CHARMM-style PDB file with segment names, atoms N, HN, CA, C and O in Angstrom:
ATOM      1  N   UNK     1       0.854  -1.168   0.000  1.00  0.00      PROA
ATOM      2  CA  UNK     1       0.000   0.000   0.000  1.00  0.00      PROA
ATOM      3  C   UNK     1       0.904   1.236   0.000  1.00  0.00      PROA
ATOM      4  O   UNK     1       1.860   1.321   0.771  1.00  0.00      PROA
ATOM      5  N   UNK     2       0.589   2.181  -0.868  1.00  0.00      PROA
ATOM      6  HN  UNK     2      -0.187   2.113  -1.495  1.00  0.00      PROA
ATOM      7  CA  UNK     2       1.417   3.386  -0.953  1.00  0.00      PROA
ATOM      8  C   UNK     2       1.049   4.375   0.145  1.00  0.00      PROA
ATOM      9  O   UNK     2      -0.002   4.262   0.777  1.00  0.00      PROA
ATOM     10  N   UNK     3       1.916   5.329   0.357  1.00  0.00      PROA
ATOM     11  HN  UNK     3       2.770   5.421  -0.156  1.00  0.00      PROA
ATOM     12  CA  UNK     3       1.653   6.378   1.352  1.00  0.00      PROA
ATOM     13  C   UNK     3       0.408   7.168   0.986  1.00  0.00      PROA
ATOM     14  O   UNK     3      -0.391   7.511   1.857  1.00  0.00      PROA
ATOM     15  N   UNK     4       0.241   7.461  -0.301  1.00  0.00      PROA
ATOM     16  HN  UNK     4       0.890   7.183  -1.009  1.00  0.00      PROA
ATOM     17  CA  UNK     4      -0.944   8.206  -0.736  1.00  0.00      PROA
ATOM     18  C   UNK     4      -2.231   7.434  -0.460  1.00  0.00      PROA
ATOM     19  O   UNK     4      -3.235   8.020  -0.057  1.00  0.00      PROA
ATOM     20  N   UNK     5      -2.201   6.125  -0.676  1.00  0.00      PROA
ATOM     21  HN  UNK     5      -1.385   5.648  -1.004  1.00  0.00      PROA
ATOM     22  CA  UNK     5      -3.376   5.300  -0.384  1.00  0.00      PROA
ATOM     23  C   UNK     5      -3.700   5.335   1.105  1.00  0.00      PROA
ATOM     24  O   UNK     5      -4.862   5.455   1.492  1.00  0.00      PROA
ATOM     25  N   UNK     6      -2.672   5.230   1.933  1.00  0.00      PROA
ATOM     26  HN  UNK     6      -1.727   5.133   1.618  1.00  0.00      PROA
ATOM     27  CA  UNK     6      -2.882   5.294   3.386  1.00  0.00      PROA
ATOM     28  C   UNK     6      -3.508   6.628   3.776  1.00  0.00      PROA
ATOM     29  O   UNK     6      -4.475   6.673   4.537  1.00  0.00      PROA
ATOM     30  N   UNK     7      -2.948   7.710   3.247  1.00  0.00      PROA
ATOM     31  HN  UNK     7      -2.163   7.674   2.629  1.00  0.00      PROA
ATOM     32  CA  UNK     7      -3.454   9.040   3.596  1.00  0.00      PROA
ATOM     33  C   UNK     7      -4.891   9.239   3.133  1.00  0.00      PROA
ATOM     34  O   UNK     7      -5.687   9.859   3.840  1.00  0.00      PROA
ATOM     35  N   UNK     8      -5.234   8.724   1.960  1.00  0.00      PROA
ATOM     36  HN  UNK     8      -4.588   8.221   1.386  1.00  0.00      PROA
ATOM     37  CA  UNK     8      -6.615   8.825   1.482  1.00  0.00      PROA
ATOM     38  C   UNK     8      -7.575   8.112   2.427  1.00  0.00      PROA
ATOM     39  O   UNK     8      -8.640   8.638   2.747  1.00  0.00      PROA
ATOM     40  N   UNK     9      -7.203   6.925   2.869  1.00  0.00      PROA
ATOM     41  HN  UNK     9      -6.338   6.497   2.609  1.00  0.00      PROA
ATOM     42  CA  UNK     9      -8.051   6.149   3.783  1.00  0.00      PROA
ATOM     43  C   UNK     9      -8.171   6.863   5.129  1.00  0.00      PROA
ATOM     44  O   UNK     9      -9.267   6.972   5.679  1.00  0.00      PROA
ATOM     45  N   UNK    10      -7.062   7.343   5.651  1.00  0.00      PROA
ATOM     46  HN  UNK    10      -6.172   7.255   5.204  1.00  0.00      PROA
ATOM     47  CA  UNK    10      -7.070   8.043   6.941  1.00  0.00      PROA
ATOM     48  C   UNK    10      -7.917   9.306   6.860  1.00  0.00      PROA
ATOM     49  O   UNK    10      -8.720   9.571   7.754  1.00  0.00      PROA
ATOM     50  N   UNK    11      -7.746  10.086   5.799  1.00  0.00      PROA
ATOM     51  HN  UNK    11      -7.094   9.870   5.073  1.00  0.00      PROA
ATOM     52  CA  UNK    11      -8.517  11.322   5.652  1.00  0.00      PROA
ATOM     53  C   UNK    11     -10.006  11.055   5.527  1.00  0.00      PROA
ATOM     54  O   UNK    11     -10.816  11.822   6.048  1.00  0.00      PROA
ATOM     55  N   UNK    12     -10.381   9.981   4.845  1.00  0.00      PROA
ATOM     56  HN  UNK    12      -9.724   9.358   4.422  1.00  0.00      PROA
ATOM     57  CA  UNK    12     -11.808   9.675   4.727  1.00  0.00      PROA
ATOM     58  C   UNK    12     -12.385   9.227   6.071  1.00  0.00      PROA
ATOM     59  O   UNK    12     -13.575   9.419   6.325  1.00  0.00      PROA
ATOM     60  N   UNK    13     -11.561   8.638   6.926  1.00  0.00      PROA
ATOM     61  HN  UNK    13     -10.595   8.483   6.720  1.00  0.00      PROA
ATOM     62  CA  UNK    13     -11.998   8.225   8.261  1.00  0.00      PROA
ATOM     63  C   UNK    13     -12.236   9.431   9.166  1.00  0.00      PROA
ATOM     64  O   UNK    13     -13.119   9.396  10.024  1.00  0.00      PROA
ATOM     65  N   UNK    14     -11.465  10.485   8.983  1.00  0.00      PROA
ATOM     66  HN  UNK    14     -10.748  10.513   8.286  1.00  0.00      PROA
ATOM     67  CA  UNK    14     -11.529  11.641   9.882  1.00  0.00      PROA
ATOM     68  C   UNK    14     -12.661  12.593   9.506  1.00  0.00      PROA
ATOM     69  O   UNK    14     -12.423  13.732   9.105  1.00  0.00      PROA
ATOM     70  N   UNK    15     -13.868  12.119   9.637  1.00  0.00      PROA
ATOM     71  HN  UNK    15     -14.061  11.193   9.962  1.00  0.00      PROA
ATOM     72  CA  UNK    15     -15.036  12.942   9.355  1.00  0.00      PROA
ATOM     73  C   UNK    15     -15.205  13.981  10.464  1.00  0.00      PROA
ATOM     74  O   UNK    15     -14.613  13.850  11.536  1.00  0.00      PROA
ATOM     75  N   UNK    16     -16.009  15.006  10.209  1.00  0.00      PROA
ATOM     76  HN  UNK    16     -16.490  15.112   9.338  1.00  0.00      PROA
ATOM     77  CA  UNK    16     -16.260  16.000  11.269  1.00  0.00      PROA
ATOM     78  C   UNK    16     -16.798  15.383  12.557  1.00  0.00      PROA
ATOM     79  O   UNK    16     -16.489  15.860  13.648  1.00  0.00      PROA
ATOM     80  N   UNK    17     -17.605  14.318  12.437  1.00  0.00      PROA
ATOM     81  HN  UNK    17     -17.856  13.930  11.550  1.00  0.00      PROA
ATOM     82  CA  UNK    17     -18.142  13.678  13.646  1.00  0.00      PROA
ATOM     83  C   UNK    17     -17.030  13.048  14.464  1.00  0.00      PROA
ATOM     84  O   UNK    17     -17.057  13.113  15.693  1.00  0.00      PROA
ATOM     85  N   UNK    18     -16.054  12.441  13.808  1.00  0.00      PROA
ATOM     86  HN  UNK    18     -16.032  12.388  12.810  1.00  0.00      PROA
ATOM     87  CA  UNK    18     -14.913  11.855  14.519  1.00  0.00      PROA
ATOM     88  C   UNK    18     -14.142  12.970  15.219  1.00  0.00      PROA
ATOM     89  O   UNK    18     -13.731  12.822  16.369  1.00  0.00      PROA
ATOM     90  N   UNK    19     -13.951  14.072  14.527  1.00  0.00      PROA
ATOM     91  HN  UNK    19     -14.285  14.192  13.592  1.00  0.00      PROA
ATOM     92  CA  UNK    19     -13.184  15.183  15.091  1.00  0.00      PROA
ATOM     93  C   UNK    19     -13.873  15.788  16.313  1.00  0.00      PROA
ATOM     94  O   UNK    19     -13.210  16.365  17.176  1.00  0.00      PROA
ATOM     95  N   UNK    20     -15.205  15.659  16.391  1.00  0.00      PROA
ATOM     96  HN  UNK    20     -15.743  15.190  15.691  1.00  0.00      PROA
ATOM     97  CA  UNK    20     -15.934  16.161  17.559  1.00  0.00      PROA
ATOM     98  C   UNK    20     -15.722  15.288  18.789  1.00  0.00      PROA
ATOM     99  O   UNK    20     -15.728  15.790  19.913  1.00  0.00      PROA
ATOM    100  N   UNK    21     -15.536  13.991  18.587  1.00  0.00      PROA
ATOM    101  HN  UNK    21     -15.532  13.583  17.674  1.00  0.00      PROA
ATOM    102  CA  UNK    21     -15.475  13.053  19.705  1.00  0.00      PROA
ATOM    103  C   UNK    21     -14.070  12.839  20.253  1.00  0.00      PROA
ATOM    104  O   UNK    21     -13.913  12.417  21.399  1.00  0.00      PROA
ATOM    105  N   UNK    22     -13.051  13.122  19.453  1.00  0.00      PROA
ATOM    106  HN  UNK    22     -13.178  13.464  18.522  1.00  0.00      PROA
ATOM    107  CA  UNK    22     -11.671  12.909  19.874  1.00  0.00      PROA
ATOM    108  C   UNK    22     -10.963  14.256  19.990  1.00  0.00      PROA
ATOM    109  O   UNK    22     -11.233  15.170  19.212  1.00  0.00      PROA
ATOM    110  N   UNK    23     -10.075  14.375  20.941  1.00  0.00      PROA
ATOM    111  HN  UNK    23      -9.856  13.632  21.573  1.00  0.00      PROA
ATOM    112  CA  UNK    23      -9.291  15.604  21.089  1.00  0.00      PROA
ATOM    113  C   UNK    23      -8.243  15.680  19.982  1.00  0.00      PROA
ATOM    114  O   UNK    23      -7.983  14.693  19.294  1.00  0.00      PROA
ATOM    115  N   UNK    24      -7.652  16.845  19.818  1.00  0.00      PROA
ATOM    116  HN  UNK    24      -7.864  17.647  20.377  1.00  0.00      PROA
ATOM    117  CA  UNK    24      -6.612  17.020  18.799  1.00  0.00      PROA
ATOM    118  C   UNK    24      -5.446  16.062  19.051  1.00  0.00      PROA
ATOM    119  O   UNK    24      -4.919  15.466  18.112  1.00  0.00      PROA
ATOM    120  N   UNK    25      -5.048  15.915  20.299  1.00  0.00      PROA
ATOM    121  HN  UNK    25      -5.476  16.399  21.062  1.00  0.00      PROA
ATOM    122  CA  UNK    25      -3.944  15.003  20.640  1.00  0.00      PROA
ATOM    123  C   UNK    25      -4.311  13.556  20.308  1.00  0.00      PROA
ATOM    124  O   UNK    25      -3.481  12.800  19.804  1.00  0.00      PROA
ATOM    125  N   UNK    26      -5.563  13.175  20.596  1.00  0.00      PROA
ATOM    126  HN  UNK    26      -6.237  13.789  21.006  1.00  0.00      PROA
ATOM    127  CA  UNK    26      -6.003  11.813  20.272  1.00  0.00      PROA
ATOM    128  C   UNK    26      -6.007  11.586  18.763  1.00  0.00      PROA
ATOM    129  O   UNK    26      -5.604  10.522  18.294  1.00  0.00      PROA
ATOM    130  N   UNK    27      -6.457  12.574  18.009  1.00  0.00      PROA
ATOM    131  HN  UNK    27      -6.785  13.438  18.390  1.00  0.00      PROA
ATOM    132  CA  UNK    27      -6.489  12.446  16.550  1.00  0.00      PROA
ATOM    133  C   UNK    27      -5.077  12.298  15.999  1.00  0.00      PROA
ATOM    134  O   UNK    27      -4.848  11.494  15.095  1.00  0.00      PROA
ATOM    135  N   UNK    28      -4.129  13.065  16.531  1.00  0.00      PROA
ATOM    136  HN  UNK    28      -4.315  13.718  17.264  1.00  0.00      PROA
ATOM    137  CA  UNK    28      -2.735  12.938  16.091  1.00  0.00      PROA
ATOM    138  C   UNK    28      -2.207  11.531  16.375  1.00  0.00      PROA
ATOM    139  O   UNK    28      -1.532  10.938  15.534  1.00  0.00      PROA
ATOM    140  N   UNK    29      -2.512  11.003  17.550  1.00  0.00      PROA
ATOM    141  HN  UNK    29      -3.061  11.485  18.233  1.00  0.00      PROA
ATOM    142  CA  UNK    29      -2.078   9.646  17.914  1.00  0.00      PROA
ATOM    143  C   UNK    29      -2.723   8.613  16.992  1.00  0.00      PROA
ATOM    144  O   UNK    29      -2.056   7.696  16.515  1.00  0.00      PROA
ATOM    145  N   UNK    30      -4.022   8.767  16.745  1.00  0.00      PROA
ATOM    146  HN  UNK    30      -4.564   9.512  17.132  1.00  0.00      PROA
ATOM    147  CA  UNK    30      -4.738   7.846  15.860  1.00  0.00      PROA
ATOM    148  C   UNK    30      -4.124   7.869  14.466  1.00  0.00      PROA
ATOM    149  O   UNK    30      -3.887   6.816  13.874  1.00  0.00      PROA
ATOM    150  N   UNK    31      -3.867   9.059  13.942  1.00  0.00      PROA
ATOM    151  HN  UNK    31      -4.060   9.914  14.423  1.00  0.00      PROA
ATOM    152  CA  UNK    31      -3.287   9.178  12.598  1.00  0.00      PROA
ATOM    153  C   UNK    31      -1.922   8.499  12.527  1.00  0.00      PROA
ATOM    154  O   UNK    31      -1.621   7.813  11.550  1.00  0.00      PROA
ATOM    155  N   UNK    32      -1.105   8.684  13.545  1.00  0.00      PROA
ATOM    156  HN  UNK    32      -1.350   9.241  14.338  1.00  0.00      PROA
ATOM    157  CA  UNK    32       0.211   8.034  13.561  1.00  0.00      PROA
ATOM    158  C   UNK    32       0.064   6.519  13.573  1.00  0.00      PROA
ATOM    159  O   UNK    32       0.755   5.818  12.833  1.00  0.00      PROA
ATOM    160  N   UNK    33      -0.840   6.014  14.416  1.00  0.00      PROA
ATOM    161  HN  UNK    33      -1.401   6.584  15.017  1.00  0.00      PROA
ATOM    162  CA  UNK    33      -1.055   4.566  14.492  1.00  0.00      PROA
ATOM    163  C   UNK    33      -1.574   4.014  13.170  1.00  0.00      PROA
ATOM    164  O   UNK    33      -1.130   2.959  12.715  1.00  0.00      PROA
ATOM    165  N   UNK    34      -2.509   4.724  12.559  1.00  0.00      PROA
ATOM    166  HN  UNK    34      -2.869   5.580  12.928  1.00  0.00      PROA
ATOM    167  CA  UNK    34      -3.056   4.262  11.286  1.00  0.00      PROA
ATOM    168  C   UNK    34      -1.994   4.296  10.189  1.00  0.00      PROA
ATOM    169  O   UNK    34      -1.915   3.386   9.365  1.00  0.00      PROA
ATOM    170  N   UNK    35      -1.186   5.342  10.185  1.00  0.00      PROA
ATOM    171  HN  UNK    35      -1.251   6.082  10.855  1.00  0.00      PROA
ATOM    172  CA  UNK    35      -0.170   5.471   9.138  1.00  0.00      PROA
ATOM    173  C   UNK    35       0.885   4.369   9.237  1.00  0.00      PROA
ATOM    174  O   UNK    35       1.457   3.968   8.223  1.00  0.00      PROA
ATOM    175  N   UNK    36       1.143   3.884  10.437  1.00  0.00      PROA
ATOM    176  HN  UNK    36       0.679   4.210  11.260  1.00  0.00      PROA
ATOM    177  CA  UNK    36       2.152   2.835  10.619  1.00  0.00      PROA
ATOM    178  C   UNK    36       1.667   1.447  10.192  1.00  0.00      PROA
ATOM    179  O   UNK    36       2.456   0.503  10.156  1.00  0.00      PROA
ATOM    180  N   UNK    37       0.398   1.319   9.874  1.00  0.00      PROA
ATOM    181  HN  UNK    37      -0.243   2.086   9.903  1.00  0.00      PROA
ATOM    182  CA  UNK    37      -0.125   0.029   9.411  1.00  0.00      PROA
ATOM    183  C   UNK    37       0.524  -0.330   8.078  1.00  0.00      PROA
ATOM    184  O   UNK    37       0.738   0.532   7.225  1.00  0.00      PROA
ATOM    185  N   UNK    38       0.833  -1.612   7.913  1.00  0.00      PROA
ATOM    186  HN  UNK    38       0.659  -2.312   8.605  1.00  0.00      PROA
ATOM    187  CA  UNK    38       1.512  -2.063   6.700  1.00  0.00      PROA
ATOM    188  C   UNK    38       0.575  -2.646   5.650  1.00  0.00      PROA
ATOM    189  O   UNK    38       0.912  -2.675   4.467  1.00  0.00      PROA
ATOM    190  N   UNK    39      -0.595  -3.109   6.071  1.00  0.00      PROA
ATOM    191  HN  UNK    39      -0.869  -3.086   7.033  1.00  0.00      PROA
ATOM    192  CA  UNK    39      -1.521  -3.732   5.123  1.00  0.00      PROA
ATOM    193  C   UNK    39      -2.900  -3.095   5.250  1.00  0.00      PROA
ATOM    194  O   UNK    39      -3.220  -2.456   6.252  1.00  0.00      PROA
ATOM    195  N   UNK    40      -3.704  -3.284   4.216  1.00  0.00      PROA
ATOM    196  HN  UNK    40      -3.445  -3.804   3.402  1.00  0.00      PROA
ATOM    197  CA  UNK    40      -5.081  -2.785   4.259  1.00  0.00      PROA
ATOM    198  C   UNK    40      -5.869  -3.463   5.378  1.00  0.00      PROA
ATOM    199  O   UNK    40      -6.690  -2.825   6.037  1.00  0.00      PROA
ATOM    200  N   UNK    41      -5.621  -4.750   5.590  1.00  0.00      PROA
ATOM    201  HN  UNK    41      -4.954  -5.268   5.055  1.00  0.00      PROA
ATOM    202  CA  UNK    41      -6.321  -5.469   6.664  1.00  0.00      PROA
ATOM    203  C   UNK    41      -5.996  -4.878   8.030  1.00  0.00      PROA
ATOM    204  O   UNK    41      -6.889  -4.676   8.853  1.00  0.00      PROA
ATOM    205  N   UNK    42      -4.738  -4.605   8.266  1.00  0.00      PROA
ATOM    206  HN  UNK    42      -4.013  -4.769   7.598  1.00  0.00      PROA
ATOM    207  CA  UNK    42      -4.319  -4.014   9.538  1.00  0.00      PROA
ATOM    208  C   UNK    42      -4.941  -2.629   9.701  1.00  0.00      PROA
ATOM    209  O   UNK    42      -5.427  -2.285  10.778  1.00  0.00      PROA
ATOM    210  N   UNK    43      -4.924  -1.845   8.642  1.00  0.00      PROA
ATOM    211  HN  UNK    43      -4.530  -2.124   7.766  1.00  0.00      PROA
ATOM    212  CA  UNK    43      -5.503  -0.506   8.674  1.00  0.00      PROA
ATOM    213  C   UNK    43      -7.010  -0.584   8.924  1.00  0.00      PROA
ATOM    214  O   UNK    43      -7.551   0.183   9.720  1.00  0.00      PROA
ATOM    215  N   UNK    44      -7.670  -1.492   8.256  1.00  0.00      PROA
ATOM    216  HN  UNK    44      -7.230  -2.115   7.609  1.00  0.00      PROA
ATOM    217  CA  UNK    44      -9.108  -1.675   8.425  1.00  0.00      PROA
ATOM    218  C   UNK    44      -9.452  -2.090   9.855  1.00  0.00      PROA
ATOM    219  O   UNK    44     -10.425  -1.602  10.430  1.00  0.00      PROA
ATOM    220  N   UNK    45      -8.655  -2.986  10.422  1.00  0.00      PROA
ATOM    221  HN  UNK    45      -7.865  -3.382   9.955  1.00  0.00      PROA
ATOM    222  CA  UNK    45      -8.878  -3.443  11.796  1.00  0.00      PROA
ATOM    223  C   UNK    45      -8.773  -2.273  12.782  1.00  0.00      PROA
ATOM    224  O   UNK    45      -9.608  -2.137  13.677  1.00  0.00      PROA
ATOM    225  N   UNK    46      -7.761  -1.440  12.618  1.00  0.00      PROA
ATOM    226  HN  UNK    46      -7.083  -1.550  11.892  1.00  0.00      PROA
ATOM    227  CA  UNK    46      -7.588  -0.297  13.531  1.00  0.00      PROA
ATOM    228  C   UNK    46      -8.715   0.716  13.358  1.00  0.00      PROA
ATOM    229  O   UNK    46      -9.201   1.277  14.341  1.00  0.00      PROA
ATOM    230  N   UNK    47      -9.134   0.953  12.113  1.00  0.00      PROA
ATOM    231  HN  UNK    47      -8.740   0.498  11.315  1.00  0.00      PROA
ATOM    232  CA  UNK    47     -10.238   1.883  11.874  1.00  0.00      PROA
ATOM    233  C   UNK    47     -11.513   1.349  12.518  1.00  0.00      PROA
ATOM    234  O   UNK    47     -12.273   2.112  13.114  1.00  0.00      PROA
ATOM    235  N   UNK    48     -11.750   0.052  12.405  1.00  0.00      PROA
ATOM    236  HN  UNK    48     -11.133  -0.568  11.922  1.00  0.00      PROA
ATOM    237  CA  UNK    48     -12.919  -0.553  13.061  1.00  0.00      PROA
ATOM    238  C   UNK    48     -12.874  -0.328  14.569  1.00  0.00      PROA
ATOM    239  O   UNK    48     -13.895  -0.024  15.187  1.00  0.00      PROA
ATOM    240  N   UNK    49     -11.695  -0.476  15.157  1.00  0.00      PROA
ATOM    241  HN  UNK    49     -10.865  -0.722  14.655  1.00  0.00      PROA
ATOM    242  CA  UNK    49     -11.536  -0.254  16.595  1.00  0.00      PROA
ATOM    243  C   UNK    49     -11.919   1.188  16.958  1.00  0.00      PROA
ATOM    244  O   UNK    49     -12.674   1.418  17.903  1.00  0.00      PROA
ATOM    245  N   UNK    50     -11.391   2.148  16.199  1.00  0.00      PROA
ATOM    246  HN  UNK    50     -10.778   1.960  15.432  1.00  0.00      PROA
ATOM    247  CA  UNK    50     -11.687   3.544  16.512  1.00  0.00      PROA
ATOM    248  C   UNK    50     -13.143   3.897  16.219  1.00  0.00      PROA
ATOM    249  O   UNK    50     -13.713   4.753  16.895  1.00  0.00      PROA
ATOM    250  N   UNK    51     -13.747   3.260  15.233  1.00  0.00      PROA
ATOM    251  HN  UNK    51     -13.283   2.565  14.684  1.00  0.00      PROA
ATOM    252  CA  UNK    51     -15.168   3.479  14.956  1.00  0.00      PROA
ATOM    253  C   UNK    51     -16.018   2.991  16.132  1.00  0.00      PROA
ATOM    254  O   UNK    51     -16.998   3.637  16.502  1.00  0.00      PROA
ATOM    255  N   UNK    52     -15.641   1.855  16.715  1.00  0.00      PROA
ATOM    256  HN  UNK    52     -14.845   1.331  16.414  1.00  0.00      PROA
ATOM    257  CA  UNK    52     -16.364   1.351  17.896  1.00  0.00      PROA
ATOM    258  C   UNK    52     -16.168   2.300  19.079  1.00  0.00      PROA
ATOM    259  O   UNK    52     -17.108   2.558  19.830  1.00  0.00      PROA
ATOM    260  N   UNK    53     -14.968   2.810  19.242  1.00  0.00      PROA
ATOM    261  HN  UNK    53     -14.204   2.600  18.631  1.00  0.00      PROA
ATOM    262  CA  UNK    53     -14.696   3.774  20.316  1.00  0.00      PROA
ATOM    263  C   UNK    53     -15.542   5.031  20.109  1.00  0.00      PROA
ATOM    264  O   UNK    53     -16.098   5.579  21.061  1.00  0.00      PROA
ATOM    265  N   UNK    54     -15.632   5.479  18.857  1.00  0.00      PROA
ATOM    266  HN  UNK    54     -15.180   5.034  18.084  1.00  0.00      PROA
ATOM    267  CA  UNK    54     -16.448   6.643  18.528  1.00  0.00      PROA
ATOM    268  C   UNK    54     -17.909   6.386  18.893  1.00  0.00      PROA
ATOM    269  O   UNK    54     -18.560   7.240  19.495  1.00  0.00      PROA
ATOM    270  N   UNK    55     -18.422   5.214  18.531  1.00  0.00      PROA
ATOM    271  HN  UNK    55     -17.894   4.520  18.042  1.00  0.00      PROA
ATOM    272  CA  UNK    55     -19.812   4.871  18.835  1.00  0.00      PROA
ATOM    273  C   UNK    55     -20.039   4.838  20.343  1.00  0.00      PROA
ATOM    274  O   UNK    55     -21.069   5.304  20.830  1.00  0.00      PROA
ATOM    275  N   UNK    56     -19.080   4.290  21.076  1.00  0.00      PROA
ATOM    276  HN  UNK    56     -18.244   3.911  20.680  1.00  0.00      PROA
ATOM    277  CA  UNK    56     -19.187   4.229  22.535  1.00  0.00      PROA
ATOM    278  C   UNK    56     -19.240   5.636  23.123  1.00  0.00      PROA
ATOM    279  O   UNK    56     -20.030   5.898  24.030  1.00  0.00      PROA
ATOM    280  N   UNK    57     -18.428   6.519  22.627  1.00  0.00      PROA
ATOM    281  HN  UNK    57     -17.787   6.306  21.890  1.00  0.00      PROA
ATOM    282  CA  UNK    57     -18.445   7.897  23.128  1.00  0.00      PROA
ATOM    283  C   UNK    57     -19.761   8.579  22.799  1.00  0.00      PROA
ATOM    284  O   UNK    57     -20.245   9.399  23.579  1.00  0.00      PROA
ATOM    285  N   UNK    58     -20.340   8.254  21.661  1.00  0.00      PROA
ATOM    286  HN  UNK    58     -19.946   7.588  21.027  1.00  0.00      PROA
ATOM    287  CA  UNK    58     -21.645   8.807  21.299  1.00  0.00      PROA
ATOM    288  C   UNK    58     -22.725   8.355  22.256  1.00  0.00      PROA
ATOM    289  O   UNK    58     -23.594   9.140  22.635  1.00  0.00      PROA
ATOM    290  N   UNK    59     -22.676   7.082  22.652  1.00  0.00      PROA
ATOM    291  HN  UNK    59     -21.969   6.445  22.344  1.00  0.00      PROA
ATOM    292  CA  UNK    59     -23.654   6.549  23.601  1.00  0.00      PROA
ATOM    293  C   UNK    59     -23.515   7.244  24.944  1.00  0.00      PROA
ATOM    294  O   UNK    59     -24.519   7.581  25.571  1.00  0.00      PROA
ATOM    295  N   UNK    60     -22.304   7.462  25.387  1.00  0.00      PROA
ATOM    296  HN  UNK    60     -21.488   7.188  24.877  1.00  0.00      PROA
ATOM    297  CA  UNK    60     -22.074   8.139  26.666  1.00  0.00      PROA
ATOM    298  C   UNK    60     -22.604   9.566  26.590  1.00  0.00      PROA
ATOM    299  O   UNK    60     -23.253  10.042  27.521  1.00  0.00      PROA
ATOM    300  N   UNK    61     -22.328  10.246  25.480  1.00  0.00      PROA
ATOM    301  HN  UNK    61     -21.801   9.859  24.723  1.00  0.00      PROA
ATOM    302  CA  UNK    61     -22.805  11.614  25.294  1.00  0.00      PROA
ATOM    303  C   UNK    61     -24.317  11.693  25.300  1.00  0.00      PROA
ATOM    304  O   UNK    61     -24.887  12.622  25.872  1.00  0.00      PROA
ATOM    305  N   UNK    62     -24.979  10.729  24.669  1.00  0.00      PROA
ATOM    306  HN  UNK    62     -24.517   9.974  24.204  1.00  0.00      PROA
ATOM    307  CA  UNK    62     -26.440  10.710  24.635  1.00  0.00      PROA
ATOM    308  C   UNK    62     -27.021  10.459  26.014  1.00  0.00      PROA
ATOM    309  O   UNK    62     -28.041  11.056  26.360  1.00  0.00      PROA
ATOM    310  N   UNK    63     -26.409   9.598  26.812  1.00  0.00      PROA
ATOM    311  HN  UNK    63     -25.581   9.114  26.532  1.00  0.00      PROA
ATOM    312  CA  UNK    63     -26.897   9.314  28.161  1.00  0.00      PROA
ATOM    313  C   UNK    63     -26.778  10.553  29.042  1.00  0.00      PROA
ATOM    314  O   UNK    63     -27.654  10.813  29.867  1.00  0.00      PROA
ATOM    315  N   UNK    64     -25.703  11.316  28.875  1.00  0.00      PROA
ATOM    316  HN  UNK    64     -24.991  11.105  28.206  1.00  0.00      PROA
ATOM    317  CA  UNK    64     -25.536  12.532  29.668  1.00  0.00      PROA
ATOM    318  C   UNK    64     -26.602  13.555  29.304  1.00  0.00      PROA
ATOM    319  O   UNK    64     -27.113  14.253  30.179  1.00  0.00      PROA
ATOM    320  N   UNK    65     -26.946  13.655  28.008  1.00  0.00      PROA
ATOM    321  HN  UNK    65     -26.531  13.088  27.297  1.00  0.00      PROA
ATOM    322  CA  UNK    65     -27.960  14.609  27.570  1.00  0.00      PROA
ATOM    323  C   UNK    65     -29.337  14.229  28.092  1.00  0.00      PROA
ATOM    324  O   UNK    65     -30.147  15.103  28.402  1.00  0.00      PROA
ATOM    325  N   UNK    66     -29.612  12.918  28.191  1.00  0.00      PROA
ATOM    326  HN  UNK    66     -28.954  12.208  27.939  1.00  0.00      PROA
ATOM    327  CA  UNK    66     -30.909  12.446  28.662  1.00  0.00      PROA
ATOM    328  C   UNK    66     -31.099  12.689  30.151  1.00  0.00      PROA
ATOM    329  O   UNK    66     -32.235  12.810  30.610  1.00  0.00      PROA
ATOM    330  N   UNK    67     -30.026  12.762  30.911  1.00  0.00      PROA
ATOM    331  HN  UNK    67     -29.103  12.663  30.538  1.00  0.00      PROA
ATOM    332  CA  UNK    67     -30.114  12.913  32.369  1.00  0.00      PROA
ATOM    333  C   UNK    67     -30.583  14.287  32.768  1.00  0.00      PROA
ATOM    334  OT1 UNK    67     -30.710  14.574  33.959  1.00  0.00      PROA
TER     335      UNK     67
END
């Protein structure tokens, strides 16, 4: 996988909703971890992990709003 391919995948993952749930420091760490992936499978696995983390944070945010 080329560097450009990695960057395209990472940039498409970083939607505005993701940027709302993670701090700037967390996003920098996530980008570094994603960029270090060597295969599409590894990159996909890490993105899935962060997507689940994002969903979990959304659930917590919704519970706080309901209270």
